[in-house]
C-alpha positions in Angstrom: 5.1 19.7 6.0 6.8 18.6 9.2 10.3 17.3 8.4 9.9 14.1 10.3 6.5 13.4 8.7 8.0 14.0 5.3 10.9 11.7 6.0 8.5 9.0 7.3 6.3 9.3 4.3 9.2 9.1 1.8 10.8 6.2 3.7 7.5 4.4 3.3 7.3 5.2 -0.4 10.9 4.1 -0.9 10.3 0.9 1.0 7.3 0.0 -1.1 9.0 0.9 -4.3 11.9 -1.3 -3.3 9.6 -4.2 -2.7 7.8 -3.8 -6.0 11.1 -4.1 -7.9 12.5 -6.9 -5.8 14.9 -5.1 -3.5 14.8 -6.4 0.1 16.7 -3.8 2.1 16.7 -6.0 5.2 18.5 -8.7 3.3 20.8 -6.3 1.5 21.8 -4.6 4.8 22.4 -7.9 6.6 24.8 -8.9 3.8 26.4 -5.4 3.6 25.8 -3.0 6.5 27.6 -0.3 4.5 24.5 0.0 2.3 22.7 1.8 5.2 24.2 5.1 4.0 22.8 4.4 0.5 19.4 3.7 1.9 19.4 6.9 3.9 20.5 8.8 0.8 17.8 7.2 -1.3 15.1 8.3 1.2 16.5 11.8 1.1 16.5 11.7 -2.7 12.9 10.6 -2.6 12.0 13.7 -0.6 12.8 15.8 -3.7 10.4 13.9 -5.9 7.8 15.9 -7.7 5.7 12.9 -8.6 4.6 11.6 -5.2 0.9 11.3 -6.3 1.9 9.5 -9.5 4.2 7.2 -7.4 1.5 6.3 -5.0 -0.9 5.5 -7.9 1.8 3.4 -9.7 2.5 1.5 -6.5 -1.2 0.8 -6.0 -1.5 -0.6 -9.5 1.6 -2.8 -9.4 2.1 -5.8 -7.2 5.6 -6.1 -8.7 7.6 -4.7 -11.6 10.8 -5.3 -13.5 11.9 -1.8 -12.7 10.9 1.5 -11.1 9.1 4.0 -13.3 11.2 6.5 -15.2 10.3 9.4 -12.9 11.6 7.6 -9.9 14.7 9.5 -8.7 16.1 6.2 -7.3 15.4 4.1 -10.4 19.1 3.5 -11.2 20.0 2.6 -7.6 17.1 0.2 -7.3 18.0 -1.4 -10.6 21.6 -2.0 -9.5 20.4 -3.5 -6.2 17.8 -5.7 -7.8 20.4 -7.2 -10.1 23.0 -7.7 -7.4 
């Protein structure tokens, strides 16, 4: 897969997962621009996911959720950001 396509796809997955668990990256970054590094890292972490199909299915089935599914490599980060 083309690197830029992979990054774009996982940025989209990460953005949608964030929305599902109540993390608004635009708001978070406006309040704390230093989080941009964490967002980039989260997208890169997402590129290592082995559950992309499962993730897409989970996202299609959930309008919102208390937390990301256990297989999400960014679950802990999203949980911390959702709380704060």
